[in-house]
C-alpha positions, 0 to 999 in steps of 0.5 A, a space after each residue: 909247375 908241370 901238368 899233363 895234357 888230358 888228351 895226349 899225356 904230354 907234360 906241359 911246363 907252366 913254370 911262370 908267375 902268370 900261372 901261380 893264380 890262374 883260371 883259364 885255357 891252356 893249349 898243349 903245343 904237342 897235340 893242340 888240345 885246349 884244357 881248362 886249368 885252375 891254379 892257386 898259389 902255384 898249386 894245380 887244383 883242376 885240369 879238364 877238357 873244355 865244356 862241349 858247346 853247341 855248334 855255331 854252324 848255321 842249321 839252314 846251311 845243313 839243310 838240302 833243297 830236296 
């Protein structure tokens, strides 16, 4: 099966038995964007960009000592 990258539109080939019943991340090797893909019985049910999560940056490092 083939899917289109949600970011750049590049066609991704998911023709492998691993993706017949799959739910998880897939990386576009053209633009490096990660997408969440859900398939069942070889049919794509959803493709979406990953959820935006909170930054893991330490807020104490962002503060200045002024």
